[in-house]
PDBQT receptor file of N, H, CA, C and O in Angstrom, charges set to zero:
ATOM      1  N   MET A   1     -13.124  -2.987  11.655  1.00  0.00    +0.000 N 
ATOM      2  CA  MET A   1     -11.856  -2.975  12.341  1.00  0.00    +0.000 C 
ATOM      3  C   MET A   1     -12.037  -2.509  13.779  1.00  0.00    +0.000 C 
ATOM      4  O   MET A   1     -11.405  -3.055  14.683  1.00  0.00    +0.000 OA
ATOM      5  N   ALA A   2     -12.876  -1.522  14.007  1.00  0.00    +0.000 N 
ATOM      6  H   ALA A   2     -13.389  -1.078  13.273  1.00  0.00    +0.000 HD
ATOM      7  CA  ALA A   2     -13.093  -1.040  15.361  1.00  0.00    +0.000 C 
ATOM      8  C   ALA A   2     -13.723  -2.118  16.221  1.00  0.00    +0.000 C 
ATOM      9  O   ALA A   2     -13.413  -2.229  17.407  1.00  0.00    +0.000 OA
ATOM     10  N   LYS A   3     -14.604  -2.912  15.636  1.00  0.00    +0.000 N 
ATOM     11  H   LYS A   3     -14.857  -2.822  14.673  1.00  0.00    +0.000 HD
ATOM     12  CA  LYS A   3     -15.233  -3.969  16.408  1.00  0.00    +0.000 C 
ATOM     13  C   LYS A   3     -14.203  -4.989  16.860  1.00  0.00    +0.000 C 
ATOM     14  O   LYS A   3     -14.300  -5.512  17.970  1.00  0.00    +0.000 OA
ATOM     15  N   LYS A   4     -13.230  -5.277  16.030  1.00  0.00    +0.000 N 
ATOM     16  H   LYS A   4     -13.151  -4.853  15.128  1.00  0.00    +0.000 HD
ATOM     17  CA  LYS A   4     -12.206  -6.251  16.384  1.00  0.00    +0.000 C 
ATOM     18  C   LYS A   4     -11.364  -5.760  17.563  1.00  0.00    +0.000 C 
ATOM     19  O   LYS A   4     -11.065  -6.541  18.467  1.00  0.00    +0.000 OA
ATOM     20  N   SER A   5     -10.979  -4.488  17.569  1.00  0.00    +0.000 N 
ATOM     21  H   SER A   5     -11.222  -3.854  16.835  1.00  0.00    +0.000 HD
ATOM     22  CA  SER A   5     -10.167  -3.978  18.669  1.00  0.00    +0.000 C 
ATOM     23  C   SER A   5     -10.964  -3.916  19.960  1.00  0.00    +0.000 C 
ATOM     24  O   SER A   5     -10.413  -4.177  21.029  1.00  0.00    +0.000 OA
ATOM     25  N   VAL A   6     -12.241  -3.577  19.892  1.00  0.00    +0.000 N 
ATOM     26  H   VAL A   6     -12.689  -3.365  19.024  1.00  0.00    +0.000 HD
ATOM     27  CA  VAL A   6     -13.078  -3.543  21.092  1.00  0.00    +0.000 C 
ATOM     28  C   VAL A   6     -13.268  -4.951  21.623  1.00  0.00    +0.000 C 
ATOM     29  O   VAL A   6     -13.205  -5.169  22.833  1.00  0.00    +0.000 OA
ATOM     30  N   ALA A   7     -13.501  -5.912  20.734  1.00  0.00    +0.000 N 
ATOM     31  H   ALA A   7     -13.553  -5.734  19.751  1.00  0.00    +0.000 HD
ATOM     32  CA  ALA A   7     -13.671  -7.299  21.154  1.00  0.00    +0.000 C 
ATOM     33  C   ALA A   7     -12.385  -7.818  21.790  1.00  0.00    +0.000 C 
ATOM     34  O   ALA A   7     -12.437  -8.579  22.756  1.00  0.00    +0.000 OA
ATOM     35  N   THR A   8     -11.245  -7.419  21.263  1.00  0.00    +0.000 N 
ATOM     36  H   THR A   8     -11.203  -6.801  20.479  1.00  0.00    +0.000 HD
ATOM     37  CA  THR A   8      -9.973  -7.856  21.825  1.00  0.00    +0.000 C 
ATOM     38  C   THR A   8      -9.766  -7.260  23.208  1.00  0.00    +0.000 C 
ATOM     39  O   THR A   8      -9.223  -7.928  24.088  1.00  0.00    +0.000 OA
ATOM     40  N   LEU A   9     -10.182  -6.037  23.417  1.00  0.00    +0.000 N 
ATOM     41  H   LEU A   9     -10.624  -5.494  22.702  1.00  0.00    +0.000 HD
ATOM     42  CA  LEU A   9     -10.005  -5.408  24.723  1.00  0.00    +0.000 C 
ATOM     43  C   LEU A   9     -10.910  -6.021  25.785  1.00  0.00    +0.000 C 
ATOM     44  O   LEU A   9     -10.628  -5.881  26.975  1.00  0.00    +0.000 OA
ATOM     45  N   ARG A  10     -11.974  -6.689  25.397  1.00  0.00    +0.000 N 
ATOM     46  H   ARG A  10     -12.202  -6.803  24.430  1.00  0.00    +0.000 HD
ATOM     47  CA  ARG A  10     -12.912  -7.241  26.365  1.00  0.00    +0.000 C 
ATOM     48  C   ARG A  10     -12.594  -8.669  26.776  1.00  0.00    +0.000 C 
ATOM     49  O   ARG A  10     -13.306  -9.232  27.608  1.00  0.00    +0.000 OA
ATOM     50  N   THR A  11     -11.575  -9.260  26.236  1.00  0.00    +0.000 N 
ATOM     51  H   THR A  11     -10.997  -8.803  25.560  1.00  0.00    +0.000 HD
ATOM     52  CA  THR A  11     -11.198 -10.608  26.650  1.00  0.00    +0.000 C 
ATOM     53  C   THR A  11     -10.515 -10.539  28.014  1.00  0.00    +0.000 C 
ATOM     54  O   THR A  11     -10.205  -9.455  28.508  1.00  0.00    +0.000 OA
ATOM     55  N   ALA A  12     -10.290 -11.683  28.606  1.00  0.00    +0.000 N 
ATOM     56  H   ALA A  12     -10.542 -12.563  28.205  1.00  0.00    +0.000 HD
ATOM     57  CA  ALA A  12      -9.663 -11.714  29.939  1.00  0.00    +0.000 C 
ATOM     58  C   ALA A  12      -8.277 -11.084  29.914  1.00  0.00    +0.000 C 
ATOM     59  O   ALA A  12      -7.914 -10.370  30.849  1.00  0.00    +0.000 OA
ATOM     60  N   THR A  13      -7.497 -11.332  28.871  1.00  0.00    +0.000 N 
ATOM     61  H   THR A  13      -7.792 -11.912  28.112  1.00  0.00    +0.000 HD
ATOM     62  CA  THR A  13      -6.164 -10.735  28.801  1.00  0.00    +0.000 C 
ATOM     63  C   THR A  13      -6.235  -9.294  28.324  1.00  0.00    +0.000 C 
ATOM     64  O   THR A  13      -5.298  -8.528  28.549  1.00  0.00    +0.000 OA
ATOM     65  N   GLY A  14      -7.311  -8.910  27.679  1.00  0.00    +0.000 N 
ATOM     66  H   GLY A  14      -8.073  -9.532  27.496  1.00  0.00    +0.000 HD
ATOM     67  CA  GLY A  14      -7.450  -7.556  27.169  1.00  0.00    +0.000 C 
ATOM     68  C   GLY A  14      -7.744  -6.531  28.242  1.00  0.00    +0.000 C 
ATOM     69  O   GLY A  14      -7.663  -5.330  27.988  1.00  0.00    +0.000 OA
ATOM     70  N   ARG A  15      -8.080  -6.979  29.420  1.00  0.00    +0.000 N 
ATOM     71  H   ARG A  15      -8.146  -7.955  29.626  1.00  0.00    +0.000 HD
ATOM     72  CA  ARG A  15      -8.371  -6.036  30.503  1.00  0.00    +0.000 C 
ATOM     73  C   ARG A  15      -7.113  -5.383  31.050  1.00  0.00    +0.000 C 
ATOM     74  O   ARG A  15      -7.190  -4.449  31.848  1.00  0.00    +0.000 OA
ATOM     75  N   ASP A  16      -5.981  -5.862  30.630  1.00  0.00    +0.000 N 
ATOM     76  H   ASP A  16      -5.919  -6.621  29.981  1.00  0.00    +0.000 HD
ATOM     77  CA  ASP A  16      -4.710  -5.299  31.067  1.00  0.00    +0.000 C 
ATOM     78  C   ASP A  16      -4.267  -4.135  30.189  1.00  0.00    +0.000 C 
ATOM     79  O   ASP A  16      -3.191  -3.577  30.404  1.00  0.00    +0.000 OA
ATOM     80  N   PHE A  17      -5.078  -3.762  29.205  1.00  0.00    +0.000 N 
ATOM     81  H   PHE A  17      -5.952  -4.215  29.030  1.00  0.00    +0.000 HD
ATOM     82  CA  PHE A  17      -4.726  -2.708  28.274  1.00  0.00    +0.000 C 
ATOM     83  C   PHE A  17      -5.734  -1.570  28.332  1.00  0.00    +0.000 C 
ATOM     84  O   PHE A  17      -6.882  -1.764  28.730  1.00  0.00    +0.000 OA
ATOM     85  N   ALA A  18      -5.294  -0.381  27.932  1.00  0.00    +0.000 N 
ATOM     86  H   ALA A  18      -4.361  -0.223  27.609  1.00  0.00    +0.000 HD
ATOM     87  CA  ALA A  18      -6.164   0.786  27.893  1.00  0.00    +0.000 C 
ATOM     88  C   ALA A  18      -5.937   1.532  26.585  1.00  0.00    +0.000 C 
ATOM     89  O   ALA A  18      -4.815   1.590  26.082  1.00  0.00    +0.000 OA
ATOM     90  N   LYS A  19      -6.996   2.095  26.041  1.00  0.00    +0.000 N 
ATOM     91  H   LYS A  19      -7.908   2.048  26.449  1.00  0.00    +0.000 HD
ATOM     92  CA  LYS A  19      -6.883   2.921  24.844  1.00  0.00    +0.000 C 
ATOM     93  C   LYS A  19      -6.657   4.361  25.304  1.00  0.00    +0.000 C 
ATOM     94  O   LYS A  19      -7.484   4.935  26.011  1.00  0.00    +0.000 OA
ATOM     95  N   VAL A  20      -5.541   4.926  24.897  1.00  0.00    +0.000 N 
ATOM     96  H   VAL A  20      -4.869   4.460  24.322  1.00  0.00    +0.000 HD
ATOM     97  CA  VAL A  20      -5.143   6.259  25.344  1.00  0.00    +0.000 C 
ATOM     98  C   VAL A  20      -5.152   7.201  24.151  1.00  0.00    +0.000 C 
ATOM     99  O   VAL A  20      -4.637   6.875  23.082  1.00  0.00    +0.000 OA
ATOM    100  N   ILE A  21      -5.745   8.372  24.348  1.00  0.00    +0.000 N 
ATOM    101  H   ILE A  21      -6.163   8.637  25.217  1.00  0.00    +0.000 HD
ATOM    102  CA  ILE A  21      -5.790   9.391  23.295  1.00  0.00    +0.000 C 
ATOM    103  C   ILE A  21      -5.040  10.614  23.811  1.00  0.00    +0.000 C 
ATOM    104  O   ILE A  21      -5.369  11.156  24.866  1.00  0.00    +0.000 OA
ATOM    105  N   ARG A  22      -4.028  11.044  23.053  1.00  0.00    +0.000 N 
ATOM    106  H   ARG A  22      -3.761  10.603  22.196  1.00  0.00    +0.000 HD
ATOM    107  CA  ARG A  22      -3.224  12.200  23.448  1.00  0.00    +0.000 C 
ATOM    108  C   ARG A  22      -3.319  13.265  22.373  1.00  0.00    +0.000 C 
ATOM    109  O   ARG A  22      -3.273  12.955  21.183  1.00  0.00    +0.000 OA
ATOM    110  N   MET A  23      -3.451  14.513  22.781  1.00  0.00    +0.000 N 
ATOM    111  H   MET A  23      -3.489  14.765  23.748  1.00  0.00    +0.000 HD
ATOM    112  CA  MET A  23      -3.547  15.621  21.854  1.00  0.00    +0.000 C 
ATOM    113  C   MET A  23      -2.168  16.261  21.697  1.00  0.00    +0.000 C 
ATOM    114  O   MET A  23      -1.511  16.582  22.687  1.00  0.00    +0.000 OA
ATOM    115  N   GLU A  24      -1.736  16.444  20.456  1.00  0.00    +0.000 N 
ATOM    116  H   GLU A  24      -2.270  16.184  19.651  1.00  0.00    +0.000 HD
ATOM    117  CA  GLU A  24      -0.447  17.055  20.161  1.00  0.00    +0.000 C 
ATOM    118  C   GLU A  24      -0.625  18.140  19.124  1.00  0.00    +0.000 C 
ATOM    119  O   GLU A  24      -1.596  18.136  18.367  1.00  0.00    +0.000 OA
ATOM    120  N   ARG A  25       0.306  19.064  19.091  1.00  0.00    +0.000 N 
ATOM    121  H   ARG A  25       1.095  19.068  19.706  1.00  0.00    +0.000 HD
ATOM    122  CA  ARG A  25       0.307  20.094  18.048  1.00  0.00    +0.000 C 
ATOM    123  C   ARG A  25       1.155  19.626  16.883  1.00  0.00    +0.000 C 
ATOM    124  O   ARG A  25       2.263  19.123  17.071  1.00  0.00    +0.000 OA
ATOM    125  N   SER A  26       0.634  19.791  15.689  1.00  0.00    +0.000 N 
ATOM    126  H   SER A  26      -0.266  20.199  15.537  1.00  0.00    +0.000 HD
ATOM    127  CA  SER A  26       1.383  19.437  14.491  1.00  0.00    +0.000 C 
ATOM    128  C   SER A  26       2.441  20.500  14.248  1.00  0.00    +0.000 C 
ATOM    129  O   SER A  26       2.110  21.685  14.195  1.00  0.00    +0.000 OA
ATOM    130  N   PRO A  27       3.698  20.117  14.101  1.00  0.00    +0.000 N 
ATOM    131  CA  PRO A  27       4.742  21.126  13.863  1.00  0.00    +0.000 C 
ATOM    132  C   PRO A  27       4.610  21.796  12.495  1.00  0.00    +0.000 C 
ATOM    133  O   PRO A  27       5.067  22.923  12.302  1.00  0.00    +0.000 OA
ATOM    134  N   LYS A  28       3.994  21.107  11.563  1.00  0.00    +0.000 N 
ATOM    135  H   LYS A  28       3.624  20.191  11.719  1.00  0.00    +0.000 HD
ATOM    136  CA  LYS A  28       3.876  21.636  10.207  1.00  0.00    +0.000 C 
ATOM    137  C   LYS A  28       2.782  22.690  10.105  1.00  0.00    +0.000 C 
ATOM    138  O   LYS A  28       3.012  23.765   9.551  1.00  0.00    +0.000 OA
ATOM    139  N   THR A  29       1.583  22.395  10.636  1.00  0.00    +0.000 N 
ATOM    140  H   THR A  29       1.397  21.522  11.086  1.00  0.00    +0.000 HD
ATOM    141  CA  THR A  29       0.453  23.311  10.474  1.00  0.00    +0.000 C 
ATOM    142  C   THR A  29       0.084  24.056  11.751  1.00  0.00    +0.000 C 
ATOM    143  O   THR A  29      -0.569  25.097  11.685  1.00  0.00    +0.000 OA
ATOM    144  N   GLY A  30       0.489  23.541  12.911  1.00  0.00    +0.000 N 
ATOM    145  H   GLY A  30       1.019  22.695  12.964  1.00  0.00    +0.000 HD
ATOM    146  CA  GLY A  30       0.120  24.162  14.172  1.00  0.00    +0.000 C 
ATOM    147  C   GLY A  30      -1.244  23.715  14.667  1.00  0.00    +0.000 C 
ATOM    148  O   GLY A  30      -1.673  24.126  15.746  1.00  0.00    +0.000 OA
ATOM    149  N   ALA A  31      -1.931  22.882  13.903  1.00  0.00    +0.000 N 
ATOM    150  H   ALA A  31      -1.583  22.548  13.028  1.00  0.00    +0.000 HD
ATOM    151  CA  ALA A  31      -3.238  22.382  14.321  1.00  0.00    +0.000 C 
ATOM    152  C   ALA A  31      -3.052  21.229  15.307  1.00  0.00    +0.000 C 
ATOM    153  O   ALA A  31      -1.981  20.625  15.375  1.00  0.00    +0.000 OA
ATOM    154  N   TYR A  32      -4.094  20.933  16.061  1.00  0.00    +0.000 N 
ATOM    155  H   TYR A  32      -4.964  21.422  16.006  1.00  0.00    +0.000 HD
ATOM    156  CA  TYR A  32      -4.031  19.831  17.012  1.00  0.00    +0.000 C 
ATOM    157  C   TYR A  32      -4.295  18.511  16.305  1.00  0.00    +0.000 C 
ATOM    158  O   TYR A  32      -5.160  18.418  15.435  1.00  0.00    +0.000 OA
ATOM    159  N   VAL A  33      -3.534  17.490  16.692  1.00  0.00    +0.000 N 
ATOM    160  H   VAL A  33      -2.831  17.566  17.399  1.00  0.00    +0.000 HD
ATOM    161  CA  VAL A  33      -3.651  16.150  16.137  1.00  0.00    +0.000 C 
ATOM    162  C   VAL A  33      -3.853  15.197  17.307  1.00  0.00    +0.000 C 
ATOM    163  O   VAL A  33      -3.196  15.334  18.339  1.00  0.00    +0.000 OA
ATOM    164  N   PHE A  34      -4.749  14.243  17.157  1.00  0.00    +0.000 N 
ATOM    165  H   PHE A  34      -5.283  14.132  16.319  1.00  0.00    +0.000 HD
ATOM    166  CA  PHE A  34      -5.023  13.283  18.208  1.00  0.00    +0.000 C 
ATOM    167  C   PHE A  34      -4.348  11.957  17.886  1.00  0.00    +0.000 C 
ATOM    168  O   PHE A  34      -4.543  11.402  16.805  1.00  0.00    +0.000 OA
ATOM    169  N   LYS A  35      -3.553  11.450  18.826  1.00  0.00    +0.000 N 
ATOM    170  H   LYS A  35      -3.395  11.900  19.705  1.00  0.00    +0.000 HD
ATOM    171  CA  LYS A  35      -2.852  10.174  18.683  1.00  0.00    +0.000 C 
ATOM    172  C   LYS A  35      -3.552   9.149  19.569  1.00  0.00    +0.000 C 
ATOM    173  O   LYS A  35      -3.653   9.336  20.781  1.00  0.00    +0.000 OA
ATOM    174  N   GLU A  36      -4.033   8.070  18.965  1.00  0.00    +0.000 N 
ATOM    175  H   GLU A  36      -3.951   7.918  17.980  1.00  0.00    +0.000 HD
ATOM    176  CA  GLU A  36      -4.694   7.000  19.709  1.00  0.00    +0.000 C 
ATOM    177  C   GLU A  36      -3.779   5.785  19.741  1.00  0.00    +0.000 C 
ATOM    178  O   GLU A  36      -3.248   5.369  18.712  1.00  0.00    +0.000 OA
ATOM    179  N   THR A  37      -3.597   5.221  20.930  1.00  0.00    +0.000 N 
ATOM    180  H   THR A  37      -4.028   5.560  21.766  1.00  0.00    +0.000 HD
ATOM    181  CA  THR A  37      -2.724   4.075  21.101  1.00  0.00    +0.000 C 
ATOM    182  C   THR A  37      -3.294   3.162  22.171  1.00  0.00    +0.000 C 
ATOM    183  O   THR A  37      -3.920   3.625  23.124  1.00  0.00    +0.000 OA
ATOM    184  N   ILE A  38      -3.076   1.867  22.013  1.00  0.00    +0.000 N 
ATOM    185  H   ILE A  38      -2.567   1.490  21.239  1.00  0.00    +0.000 HD
ATOM    186  CA  ILE A  38      -3.454   0.905  23.037  1.00  0.00    +0.000 C 
ATOM    187  C   ILE A  38      -2.179   0.504  23.761  1.00  0.00    +0.000 C 
ATOM    188  O   ILE A  38      -1.254  -0.041  23.159  1.00  0.00    +0.000 OA
ATOM    189  N   VAL A  39      -2.139   0.781  25.073  1.00  0.00    +0.000 N 
ATOM    190  H   VAL A  39      -2.891   1.223  25.563  1.00  0.00    +0.000 HD
ATOM    191  CA  VAL A  39      -0.952   0.512  25.881  1.00  0.00    +0.000 C 
ATOM    192  C   VAL A  39      -1.349  -0.301  27.111  1.00  0.00    +0.000 C 
ATOM    193  O   VAL A  39      -2.512  -0.276  27.514  1.00  0.00    +0.000 OA
ATOM    194  N   PRO A  40      -0.402  -1.022  27.714  1.00  0.00    +0.000 N 
ATOM    195  CA  PRO A  40      -0.687  -1.724  28.969  1.00  0.00    +0.000 C 
ATOM    196  C   PRO A  40      -1.032  -0.732  30.077  1.00  0.00    +0.000 C 
ATOM    197  O   PRO A  40      -0.562   0.406  30.069  1.00  0.00    +0.000 OA
ATOM    198  N   ASN A  41      -1.850  -1.168  31.025  1.00  0.00    +0.000 N 
ATOM    199  H   ASN A  41      -2.231  -2.092  31.032  1.00  0.00    +0.000 HD
ATOM    200  CA  ASN A  41      -2.313  -0.273  32.092  1.00  0.00    +0.000 C 
ATOM    201  C   ASN A  41      -1.170   0.325  32.899  1.00  0.00    +0.000 C 
ATOM    202  O   ASN A  41      -1.277   1.468  33.345  1.00  0.00    +0.000 OA
ATOM    203  N   ASP A  42      -0.088  -0.405  33.100  1.00  0.00    +0.000 N 
ATOM    204  H   ASP A  42      -0.001  -1.333  32.738  1.00  0.00    +0.000 HD
ATOM    205  CA  ASP A  42       1.005   0.119  33.909  1.00  0.00    +0.000 C 
ATOM    206  C   ASP A  42       1.861   1.141  33.167  1.00  0.00    +0.000 C 
ATOM    207  O   ASP A  42       2.718   1.770  33.789  1.00  0.00    +0.000 OA
ATOM    208  N   GLN A  43       1.665   1.332  31.866  1.00  0.00    +0.000 N 
ATOM    209  H   GLN A  43       0.970   0.821  31.361  1.00  0.00    +0.000 HD
ATOM    210  CA  GLN A  43       2.457   2.290  31.091  1.00  0.00    +0.000 C 
ATOM    211  C   GLN A  43       1.646   3.514  30.653  1.00  0.00    +0.000 C 
ATOM    212  O   GLN A  43       2.134   4.314  29.854  1.00  0.00    +0.000 OA
ATOM    213  N   VAL A  44       0.435   3.674  31.152  1.00  0.00    +0.000 N 
ATOM    214  H   VAL A  44       0.038   3.025  31.801  1.00  0.00    +0.000 HD
ATOM    215  CA  VAL A  44      -0.422   4.786  30.736  1.00  0.00    +0.000 C 
ATOM    216  C   VAL A  44       0.181   6.121  31.147  1.00  0.00    +0.000 C 
ATOM    217  O   VAL A  44       0.251   7.040  30.331  1.00  0.00    +0.000 OA
ATOM    218  N   LYS A  45       0.618   6.244  32.394  1.00  0.00    +0.000 N 
ATOM    219  H   LYS A  45       0.561   5.497  33.056  1.00  0.00    +0.000 HD
ATOM    220  CA  LYS A  45       1.178   7.514  32.859  1.00  0.00    +0.000 C 
ATOM    221  C   LYS A  45       2.461   7.865  32.118  1.00  0.00    +0.000 C 
ATOM    222  O   LYS A  45       2.708   9.037  31.837  1.00  0.00    +0.000 OA
ATOM    223  N   GLU A  46       3.277   6.872  31.800  1.00  0.00    +0.000 N 
ATOM    224  H   GLU A  46       3.076   5.920  32.028  1.00  0.00    +0.000 HD
ATOM    225  CA  GLU A  46       4.510   7.124  31.047  1.00  0.00    +0.000 C 
ATOM    226  C   GLU A  46       4.199   7.616  29.650  1.00  0.00    +0.000 C 
ATOM    227  O   GLU A  46       4.872   8.513  29.141  1.00  0.00    +0.000 OA
ATOM    228  N   PHE A  47       3.173   7.031  29.016  1.00  0.00    +0.000 N 
ATOM    229  H   PHE A  47       2.627   6.302  29.430  1.00  0.00    +0.000 HD
ATOM    230  CA  PHE A  47       2.795   7.433  27.672  1.00  0.00    +0.000 C 
ATOM    231  C   PHE A  47       2.290   8.867  27.652  1.00  0.00    +0.000 C 
ATOM    232  O   PHE A  47       2.618   9.627  26.741  1.00  0.00    +0.000 OA
ATOM    233  N   LEU A  48       1.499   9.245  28.644  1.00  0.00    +0.000 N 
ATOM    234  H   LEU A  48       1.232   8.628  29.385  1.00  0.00    +0.000 HD
ATOM    235  CA  LEU A  48       0.954  10.605  28.685  1.00  0.00    +0.000 C 
ATOM    236  C   LEU A  48       2.015  11.624  29.115  1.00  0.00    +0.000 C 
ATOM    237  O   LEU A  48       1.907  12.800  28.767  1.00  0.00    +0.000 OA
ATOM    238  N   ALA A  49       3.013  11.206  29.846  1.00  0.00    +0.000 N 
ATOM    239  H   ALA A  49       3.101  10.250  30.129  1.00  0.00    +0.000 HD
ATOM    240  CA  ALA A  49       4.039  12.136  30.340  1.00  0.00    +0.000 C 
ATOM    241  C   ALA A  49       5.030  12.535  29.249  1.00  0.00    +0.000 C 
ATOM    242  O   ALA A  49       5.522  13.664  29.252  1.00  0.00    +0.000 OA
ATOM    243  N   LYS A  50       5.335  11.623  28.309  1.00  0.00    +0.000 N 
ATOM    244  H   LYS A  50       4.935  10.707  28.306  1.00  0.00    +0.000 HD
ATOM    245  CA  LYS A  50       6.317  11.968  27.284  1.00  0.00    +0.000 C 
ATOM    246  C   LYS A  50       5.731  12.920  26.263  1.00  0.00    +0.000 C 
ATOM    247  O   LYS A  50       4.527  12.922  26.009  1.00  0.00    +0.000 OA
ATOM    248  N   LYS A  51       6.609  13.735  25.676  1.00  0.00    +0.000 N 
ATOM    249  H   LYS A  51       7.587  13.733  25.883  1.00  0.00    +0.000 HD
ATOM    250  CA  LYS A  51       6.142  14.729  24.726  1.00  0.00    +0.000 C 
ATOM    251  C   LYS A  51       6.670  14.462  23.356  1.00  0.00    +0.000 C 
ATOM    252  O   LYS A  51       6.373  15.209  22.423  1.00  0.00    +0.000 OA
TER     253      LYS A  51
């Protein structure tokens, strides 16, 4: 599955996207949880700014 997403990101249209990883605190346990998402390049700052 990881190979498919990497291959998709390397196509000509895939260069418009970025894989973003954000660290959040779990409200239940208080431990840190990492959220991985593929977003368009122009929405990266918006994705990281929201909480």
